[in-house]
C-alpha positions as CSV (number, residue, x, y, z in Angstrom):
1,X,148.3,-15.7,346.2
2,X,147.8,-12.7,348.7
3,X,148.8,-9.7,346.9
4,X,146.6,-11.0,344.2
5,X,143.8,-11.1,346.4
6,X,144.4,-8.0,348.3
7,X,145.2,-5.9,344.5
8,X,141.3,-7.1,343.3
9,X,139.8,-6.2,346.0
10,X,141.0,-2.9,346.1
11,X,140.0,-2.4,342.2
12,X,136.6,-3.9,343.5
13,X,136.3,-1.0,346.1
14,X,137.8,1.6,343.7
15,X,135.0,0.6,341.1
16,X,132.7,0.3,344.2
17,X,133.6,4.1,345.4
18,X,133.6,5.3,342.1
19,X,130.1,4.1,341.3
20,X,128.6,5.4,344.8
21,X,130.1,8.8,343.5
22,X,128.4,9.0,340.4
23,X,125.2,8.0,341.6
24,X,125.6,10.8,344.3
25,X,125.7,13.1,341.8
26,X,123.2,13.1,338.4
27,X,125.4,14.4,335.4
28,X,123.1,16.0,333.1
29,X,125.3,17.5,330.8
30,X,124.3,15.8,327.8
31,X,120.8,17.5,328.6
32,X,122.2,20.8,328.5
33,X,121.4,23.4,326.1
34,X,119.2,25.6,324.0
35,X,116.2,23.7,321.8
36,X,113.2,25.0,319.9
37,X,110.1,22.7,317.8
38,X,106.6,23.0,317.4
39,X,104.2,22.2,320.2
40,X,101.3,20.8,319.2
41,X,97.9,20.5,321.0
42,X,95.8,17.7,320.2
43,X,92.0,17.5,321.7
44,X,89.8,14.4,321.5
45,X,87.1,16.1,319.2
46,X,90.0,16.1,316.6
47,X,90.8,20.0,316.7
48,X,94.6,20.2,316.6
49,X,96.5,23.2,317.2
50,X,100.0,24.2,317.4
51,X,102.8,26.9,318.2
52,X,106.6,27.7,318.6
53,X,108.1,26.3,321.8
54,X,112.1,27.3,323.0
55,X,113.3,25.4,326.3
56,X,116.7,26.2,328.0
57,X,117.8,23.5,330.0
58,X,121.1,24.7,331.7
59,X,123.3,23.9,334.8
60,X,123.3,27.2,337.5
61,X,125.0,25.0,340.2
62,X,125.9,21.6,342.1
63,X,122.9,19.4,342.0
64,X,120.9,22.8,340.3
65,X,119.6,23.1,336.7
66,X,117.5,26.2,335.0
67,X,114.5,24.8,332.9
68,X,113.1,27.4,331.0
69,X,110.1,27.2,328.6
70,X,109.3,29.9,325.7
71,X,105.8,29.4,324.3
72,X,105.3,31.8,321.2
73,X,102.3,32.4,319.3
74,X,99.5,34.5,317.6
75,X,96.5,32.8,319.5
76,X,98.0,33.0,322.8
77,X,100.7,35.7,322.9
78,X,104.6,34.8,324.5
79,X,104.5,32.7,327.7
80,X,107.4,31.8,329.8
81,X,107.8,29.4,332.4
82,X,111.0,29.3,334.5
83,X,111.8,26.4,336.7
84,X,114.6,25.1,338.8
85,X,115.6,21.8,339.1
86,X,116.8,20.4,342.0
87,X,118.4,17.4,343.3
88,X,120.3,16.3,346.5
89,X,121.0,13.4,348.2
90,X,118.1,13.7,351.1
91,X,115.0,12.5,348.3
92,X,113.8,9.3,348.5
93,X,115.8,8.0,345.6
94,X,119.0,8.7,343.9
95,X,116.5,9.5,340.5
96,X,114.2,11.6,342.3
97,X,114.5,15.0,341.3
98,X,112.1,18.4,342.2
99,X,110.6,21.3,339.8
100,X,111.1,24.6,341.5
101,X,108.3,26.6,339.9
102,X,109.6,29.6,342.0
103,X,106.6,30.4,343.5
104,X,106.2,27.6,346.1
105,X,104.9,25.2,343.9
106,X,107.0,21.9,343.8
107,X,106.4,18.9,342.0
108,X,108.0,15.7,341.9
109,X,109.9,14.0,339.2
110,X,111.7,11.1,338.8
111,X,114.9,10.6,335.9
112,X,114.2,6.6,334.7
113,X,115.4,5.2,331.3
114,X,116.4,8.8,330.2
115,X,113.4,10.4,330.9
116,X,111.8,13.0,333.7
117,X,108.6,11.8,334.6
118,X,106.3,13.7,336.4
119,X,102.5,13.9,337.6
120,X,100.3,16.2,339.6
121,X,96.7,17.5,340.1
122,X,95.8,21.3,340.0
123,X,92.3,22.6,340.2
124,X,91.0,18.9,339.8
125,X,92.5,18.4,336.8
126,X,95.3,15.4,336.5
127,X,98.5,16.2,334.8
128,X,101.4,13.8,333.5
129,X,104.0,15.0,332.1
130,X,107.2,13.2,330.6
131,X,110.9,15.1,329.3
132,X,112.7,12.6,327.2
133,X,116.4,12.8,326.2
134,X,116.4,11.0,322.3
135,X,119.4,10.8,320.1
136,X,119.4,14.0,319.0
137,X,116.8,16.0,320.2
138,X,113.9,16.1,323.6
139,X,110.9,14.5,323.4
140,X,108.0,16.6,325.7
141,X,104.6,15.6,326.3
142,X,101.8,16.8,328.6
143,X,98.8,14.6,329.1
144,X,95.5,16.9,330.6
145,X,92.8,14.7,332.0
146,X,89.9,15.2,334.0
147,X,88.8,12.5,337.1
148,X,85.5,14.6,337.3
149,X,84.4,13.4,333.5
150,X,85.8,10.2,333.9
151,X,84.4,7.3,334.7
152,X,83.9,4.8,338.0
153,X,83.7,1.3,337.7
154,X,84.6,-2.0,339.9
155,X,85.2,-5.6,339.1
156,X,82.4,-8.2,338.8
157,X,84.5,-10.7,340.9
158,X,85.4,-10.1,344.1
159,X,89.2,-10.5,345.7
160,X,89.8,-12.9,348.4
161,X,88.7,-10.3,351.2
162,X,85.4,-10.5,349.3
163,X,85.8,-6.8,348.3
164,X,85.4,-5.7,344.6
165,X,88.6,-3.9,342.9
166,X,87.5,-0.2,342.4
167,X,88.3,1.8,339.4
168,X,87.9,5.4,338.8
169,X,89.5,6.4,335.1
170,X,90.3,10.5,334.1
171,X,89.1,11.6,331.0
172,X,92.0,13.2,328.6
173,X,91.3,16.3,327.5
174,X,93.9,17.5,325.7
175,X,97.7,16.3,324.8
176,X,100.5,18.6,324.0
177,X,103.8,17.3,322.7
178,X,106.8,18.7,321.1
179,X,110.3,17.4,319.3
180,X,112.5,20.1,320.8
181,X,116.2,20.4,318.4
182,X,118.9,21.5,320.1
183,X,120.3,25.3,318.3
């Protein structure tokens, strides 16, 4: 009986250690590759524009990946955005990453449900990003909004402490989205 309990304990510990080791080093091998698709830019007034987009997601070291976007358009020209995605165990959670724009700008990203989420503000505008791995493609989206154009309001009912709930919305002024297929 003692042998069975020790054997069970050993198996449990081996599984636990294996799980902890896996959670210590994110596996993004399913993400790596070169992708292409069409990026759509949609505006509240009904305007719609599009351009070709290429995306490269490559492992470049232990817990370090390269993310390179190339936007190709006659209207906007060729624009390249070359980032590094960094993970280390000193970040607040095991699914917390930092997107390094390699110019001093760092953006928090969180990986949940096979999706990288990010939110940041630049020059008074708010941006929410999504990069999701779906079956045979990546889904990419950026929502751009302006808090200056948003509505400020508050609840008509007061909370227990006598305060109203204050809400400040941001007005969305463009959404950019694309399905990116592996080449």
